[in-house]
N, CA, C and O atoms as a GROMACS GRO file, in nm:
protein
  432
    1UNK      N    1   0.937   1.144  -1.088
    1UNK     CA    2   0.824   1.189  -1.011
    1UNK      C    3   0.820   1.114  -0.878
    1UNK      O    4   0.829   0.991  -0.875
    2UNK      N    5   0.807   1.187  -0.770
    2UNK     CA    6   0.803   1.125  -0.638
    2UNK      C    7   0.671   1.052  -0.615
    2UNK      O    8   0.568   1.090  -0.671
    3UNK      N    9   0.675   0.950  -0.534
    3UNK     CA   10   0.552   0.878  -0.499
    3UNK      C   11   0.459   0.971  -0.423
    3UNK      O   12   0.503   1.049  -0.339
    4UNK      N   13   0.332   0.963  -0.454
    4UNK     CA   14   0.235   1.050  -0.390
    4UNK      C   15   0.189   0.993  -0.257
    4UNK      O   16   0.206   0.874  -0.230
    5UNK      N   17   0.131   1.080  -0.175
    5UNK     CA   18   0.081   1.038  -0.044
    5UNK      C   19  -0.033   0.938  -0.062
    5UNK      O   20  -0.129   0.967  -0.133
    6UNK      N   21  -0.023   0.821   0.001
    6UNK     CA   22  -0.128   0.720  -0.011
    6UNK      C   23  -0.252   0.755   0.072
    6UNK      O   24  -0.244   0.832   0.168
    7UNK      N   25  -0.364   0.698   0.033
    7UNK     CA   26  -0.487   0.709   0.112
    7UNK      C   27  -0.504   0.580   0.190
    7UNK      O   28  -0.494   0.470   0.134
    8UNK      N   29  -0.530   0.592   0.321
    8UNK     CA   30  -0.542   0.474   0.408
    8UNK      C   31  -0.663   0.492   0.498
    8UNK      O   32  -0.684   0.599   0.556
    9UNK      N   33  -0.743   0.386   0.511
    9UNK     CA   34  -0.859   0.387   0.599
    9UNK      C   35  -0.845   0.274   0.700
    9UNK      O   36  -0.850   0.156   0.664
   10UNK      N   37  -0.828   0.312   0.827
   10UNK     CA   38  -0.821   0.218   0.940
   10UNK      C   39  -0.922   0.268   1.042
   10UNK      O   40  -0.925   0.388   1.070
   11UNK      N   41  -1.005   0.181   1.100
   11UNK     CA   42  -1.098   0.228   1.203
   11UNK      C   43  -1.021   0.292   1.319
   11UNK      O   44  -0.911   0.248   1.353
   12UNK      N   45  -1.079   0.394   1.380
   12UNK     CA   46  -1.013   0.460   1.494
   12UNK      C   47  -1.015   0.372   1.618
   12UNK      O   48  -0.927   0.382   1.704
   13UNK      N   49  -1.118   0.284   1.626
   13UNK     CA   50  -1.128   0.196   1.743
   13UNK      C   51  -1.194   0.064   1.703
   13UNK      O   52  -1.262   0.055   1.602
   14UNK      N   53  -1.171  -0.037   1.786
   14UNK     CA   54  -1.230  -0.169   1.767
   14UNK      C   55  -1.233  -0.240   1.902
   14UNK      O   56  -1.157  -0.208   1.993
   15UNK      N   57  -1.322  -0.338   1.912
   15UNK     CA   58  -1.326  -0.420   2.033
   15UNK      C   59  -1.228  -0.535   2.017
   15UNK      O   60  -1.210  -0.588   1.907
   16UNK      N   61  -1.166  -0.573   2.127
   16UNK     CA   62  -1.070  -0.683   2.124
   16UNK      C   63  -1.136  -0.809   2.068
   16UNK      O   64  -1.245  -0.848   2.110
   17UNK      N   65  -1.068  -0.871   1.972
   17UNK     CA   66  -1.119  -0.991   1.908
   17UNK      C   67  -1.195  -0.966   1.779
   17UNK      O   68  -1.214  -1.058   1.700
   18UNK      N   69  -1.238  -0.842   1.756
   18UNK     CA   70  -1.310  -0.809   1.632
   18UNK      C   71  -1.214  -0.812   1.513
   18UNK      O   72  -1.095  -0.784   1.526
   19UNK      N   73  -1.269  -0.845   1.399
   19UNK     CA   74  -1.194  -0.840   1.273
   19UNK      C   75  -1.242  -0.718   1.197
   19UNK      O   76  -1.362  -0.692   1.189
   20UNK      N   77  -1.148  -0.643   1.142
   20UNK     CA   78  -1.183  -0.521   1.068
   20UNK      C   79  -1.101  -0.513   0.939
   20UNK      O   80  -0.998  -0.579   0.924
   21UNK      N   81  -1.150  -0.432   0.847
   21UNK     CA   82  -1.085  -0.418   0.718
   21UNK      C   83  -1.003  -0.290   0.712
   21UNK      O   84  -1.044  -0.185   0.762
   22UNK      N   85  -0.886  -0.301   0.651
   22UNK     CA   86  -0.799  -0.186   0.624
   22UNK      C   87  -0.798  -0.167   0.473
   22UNK      O   88  -0.776  -0.263   0.398
   23UNK      N   89  -0.820  -0.044   0.428
   23UNK     CA   90  -0.826  -0.013   0.285
   23UNK      C   91  -0.717   0.089   0.252
   23UNK      O   92  -0.696   0.186   0.324
   24UNK      N   93  -0.647   0.064   0.140
   24UNK     CA   94  -0.541   0.156   0.099
   24UNK      C   95  -0.549   0.179  -0.052
   24UNK      O   96  -0.597   0.095  -0.128
   25UNK      N   97  -0.500   0.295  -0.093
   25UNK     CA   98  -0.487   0.325  -0.235
   25UNK      C   99  -0.375   0.427  -0.252
   25UNK      O  100  -0.361   0.521  -0.173
   26UNK      N  101  -0.296   0.408  -0.356
   26UNK     CA  102  -0.191   0.503  -0.387
   26UNK      C  103  -0.199   0.538  -0.535
   26UNK      O  104  -0.213   0.450  -0.620
   27UNK      N  105  -0.191   0.666  -0.565
   27UNK     CA  106  -0.197   0.709  -0.704
   27UNK      C  107  -0.061   0.681  -0.770
   27UNK      O  108   0.042   0.733  -0.728
   28UNK      N  109  -0.064   0.599  -0.874
   28UNK     CA  110   0.059   0.561  -0.944
   28UNK      C  111   0.022   0.509  -1.082
   28UNK      O  112  -0.078   0.439  -1.096
   29UNK      N  113   0.100   0.543  -1.184
   29UNK     CA  114   0.069   0.501  -1.321
   29UNK      C  115   0.093   0.353  -1.346
   29UNK      O  116   0.031   0.296  -1.435
   30UNK      N  117   0.181   0.290  -1.270
   30UNK     CA  118   0.212   0.147  -1.285
   30UNK      C  119   0.246   0.114  -1.432
   30UNK      O  120   0.182   0.029  -1.493
   31UNK      N  121   0.344   0.181  -1.484
   31UNK     CA  122   0.385   0.162  -1.624
   31UNK      C  123   0.455   0.027  -1.641
   31UNK      O  124   0.553  -0.001  -1.572
   32UNK      N  125   0.404  -0.055  -1.731
   32UNK     CA  126   0.455  -0.191  -1.751
   32UNK      C  127   0.581  -0.195  -1.838
   32UNK      O  128   0.651  -0.296  -1.840
   33UNK      N  129   0.608  -0.088  -1.911
   33UNK     CA  130   0.720  -0.088  -2.004
   33UNK      C  131   0.682  -0.144  -2.140
   33UNK      O  132   0.769  -0.162  -2.226
   34UNK      N  133   0.555  -0.170  -2.161
   34UNK     CA  134   0.507  -0.225  -2.288
   34UNK      C  135   0.424  -0.125  -2.368
   34UNK      O  136   0.395  -0.149  -2.486
   35UNK      N  137   0.386  -0.015  -2.307
   35UNK     CA  138   0.299   0.083  -2.371
   35UNK      C  139   0.380   0.188  -2.446
   35UNK      O  140   0.489   0.227  -2.402
   36UNK      N  141   0.327   0.232  -2.559
   36UNK     CA  142   0.390   0.340  -2.634
   36UNK      C  143   0.327   0.472  -2.593
   36UNK      O  144   0.205   0.482  -2.579
   37UNK      N  145   0.412   0.572  -2.575
   37UNK     CA  146   0.365   0.704  -2.538
   37UNK      C  147   0.361   0.795  -2.659
   37UNK      O  148   0.352   0.749  -2.773
   38UNK      N  149   0.368   0.923  -2.633
   38UNK     CA  150   0.368   1.022  -2.741
   38UNK      C  151   0.489   0.999  -2.831
   38UNK      O  152   0.599   0.970  -2.783
   39UNK      N  153   0.469   1.013  -2.958
   39UNK     CA  154   0.578   0.996  -3.053
   39UNK      C  155   0.613   0.852  -3.080
   39UNK      O  156   0.710   0.824  -3.150
   40UNK      N  157   0.536   0.757  -3.025
   40UNK     CA  158   0.559   0.616  -3.051
   40UNK      C  159   0.671   0.552  -2.971
   40UNK      O  160   0.706   0.437  -2.994
   41UNK      N  161   0.727   0.627  -2.877
   41UNK     CA  162   0.835   0.571  -2.794
   41UNK      C  163   0.776   0.490  -2.679
   41UNK      O  164   0.671   0.524  -2.624
   42UNK      N  165   0.846   0.384  -2.642
   42UNK     CA  166   0.804   0.298  -2.530
   42UNK      C  167   0.819   0.377  -2.399
   42UNK      O  168   0.922   0.439  -2.374
   43UNK      N  169   0.714   0.373  -2.317
   43UNK     CA  170   0.719   0.435  -2.185
   43UNK      C  171   0.794   0.340  -2.093
   43UNK      O  172   0.755   0.224  -2.081
   44UNK      N  173   0.901   0.386  -2.028
   44UNK     CA  174   0.982   0.296  -1.943
   44UNK      C  175   0.901   0.232  -1.830
   44UNK      O  176   0.808   0.293  -1.777
   45UNK      N  177   0.937   0.110  -1.794
   45UNK     CA  178   0.873   0.038  -1.685
   45UNK      C  179   0.898   0.110  -1.553
   45UNK      O  180   1.012   0.147  -1.523
   46UNK      N  181   0.792   0.129  -1.476
   46UNK     CA  182   0.803   0.190  -1.345
   46UNK      C  183   0.680   0.148  -1.265
   46UNK      O  184   0.571   0.201  -1.286
   47UNK      N  185   0.698   0.051  -1.174
   47UNK     CA  186   0.585  -0.001  -1.096
   47UNK      C  187   0.617  -0.005  -0.948
   47UNK      O  188   0.733  -0.010  -0.907
   48UNK      N  189   0.512  -0.002  -0.868
   48UNK     CA  190   0.525  -0.034  -0.726
   48UNK      C  191   0.529  -0.185  -0.720
   48UNK      O  192   0.437  -0.252  -0.767
   49UNK      N  193   0.636  -0.240  -0.664
   49UNK     CA  194   0.650  -0.385  -0.666
   49UNK      C  195   0.639  -0.450  -0.529
   49UNK      O  196   0.647  -0.572  -0.517
   50UNK      N  197   0.620  -0.368  -0.423
   50UNK     CA  198   0.612  -0.428  -0.290
   50UNK      C  199   0.525  -0.341  -0.199
   50UNK      O  200   0.531  -0.218  -0.203
   51UNK      N  201   0.444  -0.409  -0.117
   51UNK     CA  202   0.360  -0.343  -0.018
   51UNK      C  203   0.375  -0.420   0.112
   51UNK      O  204   0.349  -0.540   0.117
   52UNK      N  205   0.416  -0.352   0.218
   52UNK     CA  206   0.438  -0.415   0.348
   52UNK      C  207   0.364  -0.340   0.457
   52UNK      O  208   0.353  -0.217   0.453
   53UNK      N  209   0.313  -0.415   0.555
   53UNK     CA  210   0.242  -0.356   0.668
   53UNK      C  211   0.298  -0.413   0.797
   53UNK      O  212   0.315  -0.534   0.811
   54UNK      N  213   0.325  -0.324   0.892
   54UNK     CA  214   0.364  -0.366   1.026
   54UNK      C  215   0.262  -0.311   1.125
   54UNK      O  216   0.200  -0.207   1.100
   55UNK      N  217   0.246  -0.380   1.238
   55UNK     CA  218   0.163  -0.332   1.348
   55UNK      C  219   0.249  -0.336   1.472
   55UNK      O  220   0.296  -0.442   1.514
   56UNK      N  221   0.271  -0.219   1.532
   56UNK     CA  222   0.361  -0.206   1.647
   56UNK      C  223   0.498  -0.266   1.617
   56UNK      O  224   0.560  -0.328   1.702
   57UNK      N  225   0.544  -0.245   1.493
   57UNK     CA  226   0.678  -0.288   1.453
   57UNK      C  227   0.688  -0.433   1.406
   57UNK      O  228   0.796  -0.475   1.364
   58UNK      N  229   0.580  -0.509   1.413
   58UNK     CA  230   0.583  -0.650   1.371
   58UNK      C  231   0.511  -0.667   1.237
   58UNK      O  232   0.403  -0.610   1.218
   59UNK      N  233   0.569  -0.743   1.143
   59UNK     CA  234   0.503  -0.762   1.013
   59UNK      C  235   0.369  -0.834   1.028
   59UNK      O  236   0.360  -0.936   1.097
   60UNK      N  237   0.265  -0.780   0.962
   60UNK     CA  238   0.133  -0.844   0.967
   60UNK      C  239   0.076  -0.872   0.828
   60UNK      O  240  -0.016  -0.953   0.814
   61UNK      N  241   0.128  -0.806   0.724
   61UNK     CA  242   0.078  -0.826   0.589
   61UNK      C  243   0.183  -0.778   0.491
   61UNK      O  244   0.254  -0.681   0.516
   62UNK      N  245   0.191  -0.846   0.377
   62UNK     CA  246   0.283  -0.803   0.272
   62UNK      C  247   0.246  -0.868   0.141
   62UNK      O  248   0.185  -0.975   0.138
   63UNK      N  249   0.282  -0.803   0.033
   63UNK     CA  250   0.256  -0.861  -0.098
   63UNK      C  251   0.350  -0.803  -0.202
   63UNK      O  252   0.400  -0.691  -0.188
   64UNK      N  253   0.373  -0.882  -0.307
   64UNK     CA  254   0.450  -0.837  -0.422
   64UNK      C  255   0.352  -0.802  -0.532
   64UNK      O  256   0.251  -0.870  -0.550
   65UNK      N  257   0.381  -0.695  -0.605
   65UNK     CA  258   0.297  -0.654  -0.716
   65UNK      C  259   0.376  -0.669  -0.845
   65UNK      O  260   0.499  -0.655  -0.845
   66UNK      N  261   0.306  -0.696  -0.953
   66UNK     CA  262   0.369  -0.716  -1.084
   66UNK      C  263   0.316  -0.613  -1.183
   66UNK      O  264   0.229  -0.533  -1.150
   67UNK      N  265   0.370  -0.617  -1.303
   67UNK     CA  266   0.333  -0.521  -1.406
   67UNK      C  267   0.188  -0.526  -1.450
   67UNK      O  268   0.139  -0.429  -1.508
   68UNK      N  269   0.118  -0.635  -1.423
   68UNK     CA  270  -0.022  -0.648  -1.465
   68UNK      C  271  -0.119  -0.580  -1.368
   68UNK      O  272  -0.239  -0.580  -1.393
   69UNK      N  273  -0.070  -0.524  -1.258
   69UNK     CA  274  -0.155  -0.456  -1.161
   69UNK      C  275  -0.197  -0.321  -1.220
   69UNK      O  276  -0.116  -0.251  -1.280
   70UNK      N  277  -0.323  -0.286  -1.201
   70UNK     CA  278  -0.375  -0.162  -1.258
   70UNK      C  279  -0.312  -0.039  -1.196
   70UNK      O  280  -0.250  -0.045  -1.089
   71UNK      N  281  -0.328   0.072  -1.264
   71UNK     CA  282  -0.280   0.200  -1.212
   71UNK      C  283  -0.354   0.231  -1.082
   71UNK      O  284  -0.466   0.187  -1.060
   72UNK      N  285  -0.289   0.308  -0.996
   72UNK     CA  286  -0.344   0.346  -0.865
   72UNK      C  287  -0.398   0.226  -0.789
   72UNK      O  288  -0.518   0.217  -0.764
   73UNK      N  289  -0.309   0.132  -0.752
   73UNK     CA  290  -0.356   0.009  -0.689
   73UNK      C  291  -0.431   0.032  -0.557
   73UNK      O  292  -0.389   0.108  -0.471
   74UNK      N  293  -0.544  -0.039  -0.547
   74UNK     CA  294  -0.626  -0.041  -0.427
   74UNK      C  295  -0.600  -0.175  -0.359
   74UNK      O  296  -0.615  -0.280  -0.421
   75UNK      N  297  -0.561  -0.170  -0.232
   75UNK     CA  298  -0.533  -0.293  -0.158
   75UNK      C  299  -0.616  -0.290  -0.030
   75UNK      O  300  -0.614  -0.191   0.043
   76UNK      N  301  -0.687  -0.399  -0.004
   76UNK     CA  302  -0.765  -0.411   0.120
   76UNK      C  303  -0.734  -0.546   0.183
   76UNK      O  304  -0.714  -0.645   0.114
   77UNK      N  305  -0.730  -0.548   0.316
   77UNK     CA  306  -0.704  -0.672   0.389
   77UNK      C  307  -0.768  -0.663   0.526
   77UNK      O  308  -0.806  -0.555   0.571
   78UNK      N  309  -0.779  -0.777   0.593
   78UNK     CA  310  -0.842  -0.784   0.725
   78UNK      C  311  -0.737  -0.806   0.834
   78UNK      O  312  -0.631  -0.865   0.810
   79UNK      N  313  -0.769  -0.758   0.953
   79UNK     CA  314  -0.681  -0.774   1.070
   79UNK      C  315  -0.769  -0.794   1.193
   79UNK      O  316  -0.878  -0.736   1.204
   80UNK      N  317  -0.722  -0.876   1.286
   80UNK     CA  318  -0.796  -0.900   1.410
   80UNK      C  319  -0.740  -0.807   1.519
   80UNK      O  320  -0.619  -0.797   1.539
   81UNK      N  321  -0.831  -0.739   1.589
   81UNK     CA  322  -0.793  -0.646   1.696
   81UNK      C  323  -0.745  -0.724   1.818
   81UNK      O  324  -0.821  -0.801   1.877
   82UNK      N  325  -0.619  -0.702   1.856
   82UNK     CA  326  -0.565  -0.768   1.976
   82UNK      C  327  -0.516  -0.667   2.079
   82UNK      O  328  -0.521  -0.692   2.199
   83UNK      N  329  -0.468  -0.552   2.030
   83UNK     CA  330  -0.417  -0.448   2.118
   83UNK      C  331  -0.416  -0.315   2.044
   83UNK      O  332  -0.420  -0.312   1.921
   84UNK      N  333  -0.410  -0.206   2.120
   84UNK     CA  334  -0.399  -0.074   2.060
   84UNK      C  335  -0.260  -0.057   2.001
   84UNK      O  336  -0.164  -0.117   2.049
   85UNK      N  337  -0.250   0.022   1.897
   85UNK     CA  338  -0.119   0.044   1.839
   85UNK      C  339  -0.123   0.118   1.707
   85UNK      O  340  -0.221   0.186   1.674
   86UNK      N  341  -0.014   0.103   1.632
   86UNK     CA  342   0.002   0.179   1.509
   86UNK      C  343   0.037   0.088   1.392
   86UNK      O  344   0.128   0.005   1.401
   87UNK      N  345  -0.035   0.105   1.282
   87UNK     CA  346  -0.004   0.037   1.157
   87UNK      C  347   0.089   0.127   1.076
   87UNK      O  348   0.071   0.248   1.072
   88UNK      N  349   0.188   0.066   1.014
   88UNK     CA  350   0.274   0.138   0.921
   88UNK      C  351   0.270   0.062   0.788
   88UNK      O  352   0.307  -0.055   0.780
   89UNK      N  353   0.225   0.132   0.684
   89UNK     CA  354   0.215   0.074   0.551
   89UNK      C  355   0.320   0.136   0.462
   89UNK      O  356   0.334   0.259   0.459
   90UNK      N  357   0.394   0.053   0.388
   90UNK     CA  358   0.502   0.102   0.302
   90UNK      C  359   0.484   0.047   0.161
   90UNK      O  360   0.474  -0.074   0.140
   91UNK      N  361   0.482   0.138   0.064
   91UNK     CA  362   0.477   0.104  -0.078
   91UNK      C  363   0.617   0.128  -0.134
   91UNK      O  364   0.673   0.236  -0.114
   92UNK      N  365   0.675   0.030  -0.202
   92UNK     CA  366   0.810   0.042  -0.257
   92UNK      C  367   0.806   0.026  -0.408
   92UNK      O  368   0.741  -0.063  -0.462
   93UNK      N  369   0.879   0.115  -0.475
   93UNK     CA  370   0.887   0.113  -0.620
   93UNK      C  371   1.014   0.040  -0.663
   93UNK      O  372   1.110   0.032  -0.586
   94UNK      N  373   1.015  -0.013  -0.784
   94UNK     CA  374   1.134  -0.081  -0.838
   94UNK      C  375   1.258   0.007  -0.836
   94UNK      O  376   1.370  -0.044  -0.827
   95UNK      N  377   1.238   0.137  -0.843
   95UNK     CA  378   1.350   0.231  -0.846
   95UNK      C  379   1.421   0.243  -0.711
   95UNK      O  380   1.529   0.301  -0.701
   96UNK      N  381   1.358   0.187  -0.606
   96UNK     CA  382   1.413   0.197  -0.471
   96UNK      C  383   1.343   0.304  -0.389
   96UNK      O  384   1.362   0.312  -0.268
   97UNK      N  385   1.263   0.385  -0.454
   97UNK     CA  386   1.188   0.488  -0.384
   97UNK      C  387   1.072   0.424  -0.307
   97UNK      O  388   1.015   0.325  -0.352
   98UNK      N  389   1.039   0.480  -0.192
   98UNK     CA  390   0.926   0.427  -0.115
   98UNK      C  391   0.855   0.541  -0.042
   98UNK      O  392   0.910   0.649  -0.024
   99UNK      N  393   0.732   0.513  -0.002
   99UNK     CA  394   0.653   0.608   0.076
   99UNK      C  395   0.577   0.527   0.181
   99UNK      O  396   0.535   0.415   0.155
  100UNK      N  397   0.560   0.586   0.299
  100UNK     CA  398   0.492   0.517   0.408
  100UNK      C  399   0.380   0.603   0.464
  100UNK      O  400   0.380   0.726   0.451
  101UNK      N  401   0.283   0.537   0.526
  101UNK     CA  402   0.175   0.604   0.596
  101UNK      C  403   0.151   0.529   0.726
  101UNK      O  404   0.166   0.407   0.731
  102UNK      N  405   0.113   0.601   0.830
  102UNK     CA  406   0.084   0.538   0.959
  102UNK      C  407  -0.057   0.574   1.004
  102UNK      O  408  -0.106   0.684   0.978
  103UNK      N  409  -0.120   0.480   1.072
  103UNK     CA  410  -0.253   0.501   1.129
  103UNK      C  411  -0.260   0.429   1.262
  103UNK      O  412  -0.211   0.317   1.276
  104UNK      N  413  -0.322   0.493   1.360
  104UNK     CA  414  -0.337   0.434   1.493
  104UNK      C  415  -0.478   0.378   1.512
  104UNK      O  416  -0.574   0.426   1.451
  105UNK      N  417  -0.488   0.276   1.598
  105UNK     CA  418  -0.616   0.219   1.636
  105UNK      C  419  -0.616   0.195   1.786
  105UNK      O  420  -0.515   0.156   1.844
  106UNK      N  421  -0.731   0.220   1.849
  106UNK     CA  422  -0.749   0.195   1.992
  106UNK      C  423  -0.837   0.072   2.009
  106UNK      O  424  -0.948   0.067   1.956
  107UNK      N  425  -0.788  -0.026   2.082
  107UNK     CA  426  -0.862  -0.150   2.105
  107UNK      C  427  -0.908  -0.152   2.251
  107UNK      O  428  -0.830  -0.132   2.343
  108UNK      N  429  -1.038  -0.179   2.269
  108UNK     CA  430  -1.092  -0.182   2.406
  108UNK      C  431  -1.147  -0.320   2.440
  108UNK      O  432  -1.196  -0.342   2.551
   0.00000   0.00000   0.00000
């Protein structure tokens, strides 16, 4: 199953120097490999294990995720407005599959 389109909330604008919150969520089962499915068989492990954010091509936030993270992980973080530009958020699965989303912000 392909990774689904993530939901991302970034303010459209901010004043220079202001701190604002970015909120993200991606629908994913985050299977730990420990749960039994139908018929008593173990459901194979399949998790998103990495989340990276760049702003205008420069890394600004990143984290590793483990099997104990809940399904459909919600990630929120803060950023200080310094210039207008584009955020690129990338969720990577252990399988090597990844999905990205971009959002622009105007700083005045």
